[in-house]
C-alpha positions, 0 to 999 in steps of 0.5 A, a space after each residue: 363417512 364415505 358415500 357411493 358416487 351419486 346415481 343421478 345428476 342434480 342439475 335437472 329440470 322439474 320434468 326430468 327430475 320427476 321422470 328420474 324419480 319414476 325410474 329410480 322408484 324401482 330400485 327401492 327395497 322393502 326387505 327388513 335390514 339384515 343386522 341390528 340398527 343401532 346408530 341412526 342418522 337423523 336428517 333435516 334441512 331448512 331454507 333461506 329464499 333471500 340468500 338462495 341458501 339451503 342448510 342441513 343438519 345430521 345428528 347421529 343417534 345411538 339408539 341403545 344408549 339414547 345419546 348423540 354420537 355426532 352432529 354435523 351441518 352444511 350450507 349450500 346454494 339452492 339450485 333447484 326450484 320449489 316444486 311439490 313432490 321434488 323436495 329431494 332435488 332441493 335438499 339431498 345435495 346439502 344433506 349428503 354434504 352433511 353426511 359426508 362429514 360424519 366420522 362414524 357410519 350410520 346403520 340407518 337414515 331417518 328423514 324428516 320427510 316421506 319415503 314411499 308415501 309420495 306421488 311417484 313412490 320416491 320421496 326424500 327418504 327413498 332417494 337418500 337411501 338408494 343413493 347412500 345404499 343404506 336402510 332409510 325411513 321417512 318420518 314426516 309431520 304431515 301427509 303428502 298423499 294417501 288417506 288413513 283413519 284416525 289411529 287409536 289415541 294411545 302410544 303405538 296406535 297406528 292406521 295404514 296410509 293407503 292410496 287406491 288400495 296400496 299401503 304407502 305407510 302408516 299414521 303412527 301415534 308416538 305418544 298418548 293423545 298427541 298428533 301422529 306422524 307419517 311413517 313410510 319405507 325409504 329403502 332396505 326397510 320394511 314398514 313394521 321395522 320402520 314403525 318400530 324404530 320410530 317408536 323406539 326413538 320417540 323418547 317421551 316426545 312426539 318426534 323421534 330424537 334423531 329428526 327432532 334434534 336435527 330440526 333443532 340443529 338446522 334451525 340454529 345454523 340458519 339463525 347464526 347464518 342470518 344473524 351474520 348476514 344482518 351484521 354485514 348489512 346485506 339485507 335489503 328493505 
């Protein structure tokens, strides 16, 4: 998959990164996608602090046929510290490396993380969506900012996620009586469309298939990497 040149450097201080988020937040589009969203790239990352490594997986999911089309992974050295709200500067470089390996271009990105539901309205889904110039959705397992009422217990139950009167996303129930997920716009997507795609991809499970499978894939890559590291005798203590 050919990606546009990155719009920003990745070697920044935390202060510079936060300032960049504020500037790039104005680039986010909340307009509905023009065409059909069929092929969705689910993205997830994992870390190994001992090795200073970051792992990524992308799973290309065919929504119409409910099957995996492609799966790619990547490994990169960690170059950015852990700072709440600046996750994209740790994860995006390795996630983009995995995306570049795709043979088929996705119609949309679905991130295990937030989009507009972010302190500076520019979470991981926004960052990747703007950099890739693709529709993007944030679907997170926990809340970062905002407040919401408990959504109805049935599948499809939703409650707006708000902060000081601004709607940042929604708390969405993907199965009856299971914990909800936190959905927000990343880029080139409206909230109703993001909710629809998350529900459509949640095939009998709490998490939508693209990100659920990406989570499994990146965990497997990390396990294999760490097992090889152990065999080489590099772990101390």
